[in-house]
C-alpha positions in Angstrom: 0.5 0.0 0.4 1.1 3.4 -1.2 1.3 6.0 1.8 2.1 10.1 1.3 3.4 11.9 4.1 4.4 15.7 4.2 7.5 17.0 5.4 9.5 20.4 5.7 12.9 20.3 4.1 15.9 23.2 4.4 17.4 23.4 0.6 20.6 24.4 2.3 20.9 21.6 5.1 18.7 19.0 4.3 17.0 19.5 7.9 14.0 17.8 8.4 11.1 18.9 10.3 6.9 17.6 10.4 5.8 21.3 10.3 7.3 24.7 8.8 9.2 26.5 10.0 10.6 30.3 9.4 14.2 30.0 10.3 15.7 26.5 10.0 17.2 25.1 13.3 20.1 23.2 11.4 21.8 25.7 10.1 20.1 29.1 11.1 18.9 30.2 7.5 15.7 31.8 7.0 13.0 31.0 4.2 14.9 27.9 3.3 12.5 25.1 4.3 10.2 23.5 1.3 7.3 21.4 1.5 7.8 17.6 0.1 5.5 14.7 -0.3 7.6 11.8 0.9 5.9 8.1 -0.9 6.0 5.1 1.1 5.0 1.6 0.7 5.7 -0.9 -2.4 9.4 -2.0 -3.3 12.0 0.2 -1.9 13.6 2.1 -4.3 17.7 3.1 -4.6 18.0 -0.3 -2.6 20.4 -2.7 -4.9 22.6 -5.8 -4.1 26.0 -5.7 -3.3 28.2 -7.8 -5.5 31.5 -10.2 -5.3 33.4 -11.8 -7.8 30.0 -11.6 -10.2 27.9 -13.0 -7.2 25.7 -11.6 -5.7 25.7 -11.5 -1.8 22.2 -12.1 0.0 23.4 -12.9 3.4 26.2 -12.2 5.8 29.8 -13.9 5.3 32.4 -14.1 7.4 35.2 -12.1 6.0 38.2 -14.5 5.8 35.4 -16.6 3.3 34.9 -13.2 1.0 37.3 -13.5 -2.4 38.9 -10.4 -3.4 39.4 -10.0 -6.9 41.2 -6.5 -8.6 39.0 -4.1 -9.9 39.0 -3.9 -13.7 40.1 -1.0 -15.1 38.9 0.5 -18.5 41.6 2.8 -19.8 41.2 6.7 -21.5 42.9 8.5 -23.6 43.8 11.1 -20.8 47.0 9.3 -18.9 46.2 12.4 -16.3 42.6 10.7 -15.8 43.5 7.9 -15.6 46.2 8.8 -12.7 44.2 10.7 -10.4 40.8 8.0 -11.2 43.5 5.4 -9.4 44.5 3.6 -12.8 41.4 4.3 -14.9 37.9 4.0 -15.4 36.2 1.2 -12.9 33.3 -0.7 -14.5 29.9 0.0 -11.9 31.7 3.2 -10.3 30.2 6.8 -9.4 32.2 9.6 -10.2 31.2 13.0 -9.0 33.2 16.1 -11.1 32.5 19.4 -9.6 34.5 22.6 -10.7 33.3 26.4 -11.5 31.4 27.7 -14.2 33.1 27.7 -17.6 36.1 25.7 -16.4 35.8 22.7 -18.6 33.7 19.9 -16.8 31.6 19.7 -19.7 34.5 19.6 -22.3 36.4 17.3 -20.5 33.8 14.5 -20.0 33.2 14.7 -24.1 36.5 14.5 -24.8 36.6 11.5 -22.3 33.1 9.9 -24.1 34.8 10.0 -27.3 37.7 8.4 -26.5 35.8 5.5 -24.8 33.2 5.4 -27.9 36.6 5.1 -30.1 37.4 1.9 -28.1 34.0 -0.1 -28.9 32.4 1.3 -25.7 28.6 2.8 -25.9 28.6 6.1 -24.0 25.2 7.5 -23.3 25.8 11.0 -22.9 22.9 12.9 -21.0 22.5 16.4 -20.7 20.2 18.4 -19.3 21.2 21.9 -19.7 22.4 22.0 -23.2 20.3 21.0 -26.4 21.3 18.3 -28.7 22.2 21.1 -31.6 24.5 22.9 -28.7 26.4 19.3 -27.8 26.9 18.8 -31.3 28.5 22.4 -32.1 31.3 21.4 -29.0 31.6 17.9 -30.3 32.7 19.6 -33.7 34.8 22.4 -32.0 36.9 19.1 -30.4 36.8 17.2 -33.4 34.4 14.7 -31.9 32.3 12.0 -34.3 31.9 8.4 -33.7 28.9 6.6 -33.7 28.6 4.4 -30.2 28.5 8.4 -28.8 24.8 9.1 -28.3 23.3 12.4 -26.7 20.2 12.5 -25.0 18.6 15.6 -23.7 16.4 15.1 -21.0 16.3 15.9 -17.4 13.6 12.9 -16.3 15.3 10.5 -14.3 12.5 7.9 -15.1 12.5 8.5 -18.8 16.5 8.2 -18.7 16.2 4.5 -16.9 14.3 3.2 -19.7 16.4 4.8 -22.0 19.3 3.4 -20.3 17.4 -0.3 -20.9 17.0 0.2 -24.1 20.4 1.4 -25.5 22.4 -1.0 -23.0 25.5 1.7 -22.4 28.7 1.2 -20.7 29.8 4.2 -19.6 26.7 7.2 -18.8 27.2 11.2 -18.6 25.1 13.0 -16.6 25.6 16.8 -17.0 24.4 18.2 -14.9 23.1 16.5 -11.5 21.7 19.4 -10.9 18.9 19.8 -13.6 17.9 16.1 -13.2 14.2 15.2 -11.5 12.4 12.5 -10.2 8.4 12.7 -10.8 8.0 10.7 -7.2 9.6 14.0 -5.4 7.5 16.9 -5.7 10.8 19.4 -5.0 11.7 21.4 -7.2 15.1 20.0 -9.4 18.2 21.4 -7.7 16.7 21.0 -4.2 17.8 19.0 -1.6 15.6 15.5 -2.4 15.9 15.6 -5.7 19.7 15.5 -5.8 19.7 12.7 -2.9 17.2 11.0 -4.7 18.7 11.1 -8.2 22.4 10.2 -7.0 20.7 7.4 -4.9 18.8 6.1 -8.2 21.9 6.5 -10.5 23.6 4.8 -7.9 21.4 1.7 -7.8 21.4 1.7 -12.2 25.6 1.6 -11.8 25.8 -1.2 -9.2 23.1 -3.2 -10.6 23.8 -3.2 -14.5 27.8 -2.5 -14.2 27.6 0.9 -15.8 30.5 3.5 -15.1 28.5 6.8 -14.6 30.3 10.1 -14.1 28.1 12.9 -12.9 28.7 17.3 -13.3 27.9 18.7 -10.0 27.6 22.7 -9.6 29.3 24.4 -6.7 28.5 27.4 -4.8 30.3 30.2 -4.6 32.6 29.1 -1.5 33.7 26.6 -4.4 32.0 23.2 -2.6 30.0 20.6 -4.2 26.3 22.2 -3.9 23.5 20.3 -2.7 23.8 18.0 0.9 27.2 16.7 2.0 25.7 13.6 1.4 25.9 13.7 -2.2 29.9 13.2 -1.7 29.4 10.0 0.5 27.1 8.7 -1.9 29.6 8.1 -4.6 32.6 6.2 -4.9 35.0 9.2 -6.6 34.4 13.1 -6.2 36.9 15.2 -8.6 37.8 18.8 -8.3 38.6 20.9 -11.7 40.3 24.0 -9.9 41.6 26.8 -12.5 41.4 30.3 -13.0 38.9 31.0 -16.3 41.3 33.3 -17.9 44.3 30.7 -17.3 45.4 27.9 -19.7 45.9 25.3 -16.8 43.6 23.2 -15.4 44.0 21.0 -11.8 42.1 17.9 -11.2 42.1 17.0 -8.1 40.6 13.8 -6.2 39.1 14.5 -2.5 38.0 11.3 -2.4 38.2 7.6 -4.1 37.5 4.3 -3.2 39.5 2.8 -5.8 42.7 5.0 -5.7 45.1 7.2 -4.0 43.2 10.7 -2.6 46.4 13.1 -3.1 47.2 12.5 -7.2 46.8 15.4 -8.8 46.1 16.2 -12.8 47.1 19.1 -14.7 45.5 20.1 -18.5 45.6 22.9 -21.1 43.2 24.1 -22.2 43.7 25.4 -25.9 41.1 26.3 -29.0 40.6 22.5 -29.7 39.7 21.1 -25.7 42.0 19.9 -23.6 45.9 18.7 -23.2 47.5 16.9 -20.7 50.7 18.7 -19.6 53.1 15.6 -19.0 55.6 18.0 -17.0 54.4 20.3 -14.9 57.5 21.0 -13.2 58.7 23.2 -16.7 55.3 24.7 -17.0 55.1 26.1 -13.4 59.3 27.3 -13.3 59.1 28.8 -17.3 58.6 32.2 -16.3 60.6 32.3 -12.8 62.6 35.5 -13.0 66.3 34.9 -12.2 68.0 37.1 -9.4 65.2 38.1 -8.3 65.0 38.3 -4.3 61.6 36.3 -2.6 62.0 33.8 -5.1 62.6 30.2 -3.7 62.3 26.7 -5.4 60.6 23.5 -3.5 59.8 20.2 -4.6 56.2 19.4 -3.7 54.7 16.2 -3.7 51.1 15.2 -5.1 50.3 11.9 -4.8 53.2 9.7 -6.2 54.3 13.1 -8.5 56.8 15.3 -7.4 56.0 18.9 -8.5 58.6 21.5 -8.4 56.6 25.0 -7.9 58.4 28.4 -7.5 57.4 30.0 -4.1 56.9 33.9 -4.3 57.4 36.3 -1.0 57.2 39.6 -0.7 58.4 41.8 2.6 57.8 45.8 2.6 57.8 48.2 5.8 53.8 48.5 6.9 51.6 52.0 6.6 49.3 50.6 8.9 49.3 50.2 12.8 48.7 46.3 12.4 51.2 44.5 9.5 49.2 42.4 6.7 49.7 39.1 6.0 48.2 37.7 2.7 49.1 34.1 1.1 47.9 32.4 -1.9 48.3 28.7 -2.7 48.7 28.0 0.8 47.2 28.1 4.4 47.2 31.7 5.6 47.9 30.4 8.8 51.6 29.2 7.9 52.7 32.7 6.9 52.4 34.1 10.7 53.8 30.7 12.2 57.2 31.4 10.1 57.5 34.5 10.7 57.1 34.3 14.0 60.1 30.9 13.8 62.0 33.4 12.0 62.1 36.6 14.4 62.3 34.5 17.6 65.4 31.6 16.3 66.8 34.0 13.6 66.5 37.3 15.1 64.6 39.0 12.4 62.3 42.0 13.2 59.2 41.3 11.1 56.8 42.8 13.4 56.8 46.1 11.3 56.5 44.6 7.9 53.7 43.5 5.3 54.1 40.2 4.4 52.6 38.6 0.6 53.7 35.0 0.0 52.2 33.1 -3.0 52.5 30.2 -5.1 53.4 30.9 -8.7 51.3 28.6 -11.0 48.1 28.9 -9.5 48.8 25.8 -8.0 47.4 25.1 -4.1 50.1 23.2 -1.4 49.5 22.3 2.0 52.2 19.7 3.4 54.6 20.7 5.5 58.1 19.9 3.4 57.1 23.4 1.9 57.5 25.3 5.4 61.4 25.9 4.9 61.2 27.4 1.1 58.5 29.8 2.6 60.8 30.8 5.2 63.9 31.2 3.3 61.7 33.5 0.3 60.5 35.5 3.6 63.9 35.9 4.6 65.3 36.5 1.0 63.1 39.3 0.5 63.3 41.0 4.1 67.8 41.0 3.3 66.8 42.1 -0.5 69.3 39.0 -1.2 67.9 36.9 -4.4 68.8 32.9 -3.8 70.3 31.0 -6.2 68.5 30.1 -9.1 69.9 26.6 -9.0 69.0 25.5 -5.5 65.5 23.7 -4.9 64.8 23.9 -0.6 63.1 21.2 1.2 62.1 20.7 4.5 59.7 20.7 7.8 60.3 23.6 10.3 59.5 23.4 14.2 58.2 26.2 16.4 61.8 25.6 18.3 63.2 26.7 14.4 64.5 23.0 13.5 64.4 21.5 10.1 62.2 18.2 10.5 62.6 15.1 7.9 60.2 14.8 5.0 58.6 11.6 3.2 60.3 10.8 -0.2 63.2 12.9 -0.5 64.6 10.6 -3.1 61.9 11.3 -5.6 62.2 15.1 -5.0 65.6 15.3 -5.5 65.6 13.2 -8.5 63.4 15.4 -10.2 65.0 18.7 -9.1 68.1 17.0 -10.9 66.1 16.4 -13.7 65.2 19.8 -14.7 69.0 20.8 -13.7 69.3 22.3 -10.2 72.8 21.9 -8.6 72.3 22.4 -5.0 69.1 20.9 -2.8 69.1 22.6 0.4 67.0 19.6 3.1 67.4 18.2 6.3 70.2 16.8 7.7 68.3 13.7 9.0 66.9 12.5 5.4 70.5 12.5 4.3 71.2 8.6 5.0 70.8 5.7 3.6 70.6 6.6 0.0 72.5 8.2 -2.8 72.1 11.6 -4.0 72.3 11.9 -8.2 75.6 13.0 -10.1 75.9 16.4 -10.3 73.8 17.5 -7.5 75.1 18.6 -4.2 73.3 17.8 -1.1 73.6 19.9 1.6 72.0 18.6 4.9 70.8 21.4 7.6 69.4 21.1 11.0 67.9 24.7 12.0 66.9 27.4 10.0 69.4 29.3 11.0 71.8 27.0 9.2 69.2 26.9 5.9 69.2 30.6 5.7 72.9 30.3 5.4 73.3 28.0 3.0 70.8 29.4 1.1 71.8 33.3 1.6 75.0 33.1 2.0 74.9 34.5 5.9 
């Protein structure tokens, strides 16, 4: 027997209430409670059986008796995307891609659809924001043409489900989840309930039929995926497509991945005929580096399994206000005043009356502790107006007592620096044991910030 139950759901946080409220008790916002009708009874929607080794598990089993198999992966022609996904696309996986408007999400997925279709896979591209002609115009610009790539303009999930049963595709692209709606849910497309129910239905389709599904998700002005936080918990992989719309480089990051690492980063360049992958990002980030400029230091940072050399720039100038300014781009803001306090206390630099501006060149965002020493050297170089050597690379974590602590994967970092022609690497002294550096590269071990500044700046 089918029963209908009325409830009110907050469109901001998903808080549910049996009666309407002007102010949401969950997030405190006003006039966000929307009436919804919940349909209960009959077959349970969104439920699916888990499979293991091709057989459905219908009862609990001891973990020691469950056989594991390697997930087969399907490779795309974009190696950067394969790396971020953990080695390729897994059948039955649900991948969510978010990013700012115009950043290139649809372009990336249309290129991937074409590559998979050219390999003989049936791909269904479902567009809820563009007509068939608009999608065709983009495909012509990208030189995409394949009979295995089917384009479908629809937002009704029941119609989409019937089409999937008839077409039987191997891959599905949903562009975007905020435009989809389920007829059984009375709220408008893009609301919390619609996004939740549509994602649950797509998850059921993907898991039971073994179809890999890519979902495009809108982002809020803060940059996070729009809709309930539950959306990111439901999918297998969450990817963020980052970059400045007025710059050509785009960065694809994984913040959640059930089939691989969440530390990988893929770099693409937006060109006239689509996205092209950047195989050596270190050269890109360092190609416009100024020679002999004070406040510039190169650091070898690890992005997943790949070492990337980037330039850290600092500008220290006397303040014109009572409270000096501290600004940071590409790194955590709190790291700048912390390292300035270490330089003032342990090295004796008078930075209390100085404005500080620190930036990671190239639009990259770094958050690992191994970049601490490079930030400190950049600040000291700008403050003393004394440039570092252009062939120096600085690596190390800085503690509050001024010590330089060891970092992980030092060999890979040094190898990348040697590949790009760096002659000296300043690194923690505790990282020197047990391995040999590449030929032509001098390794300088330091145990404190003072030693690092003496090695980098000469005094």
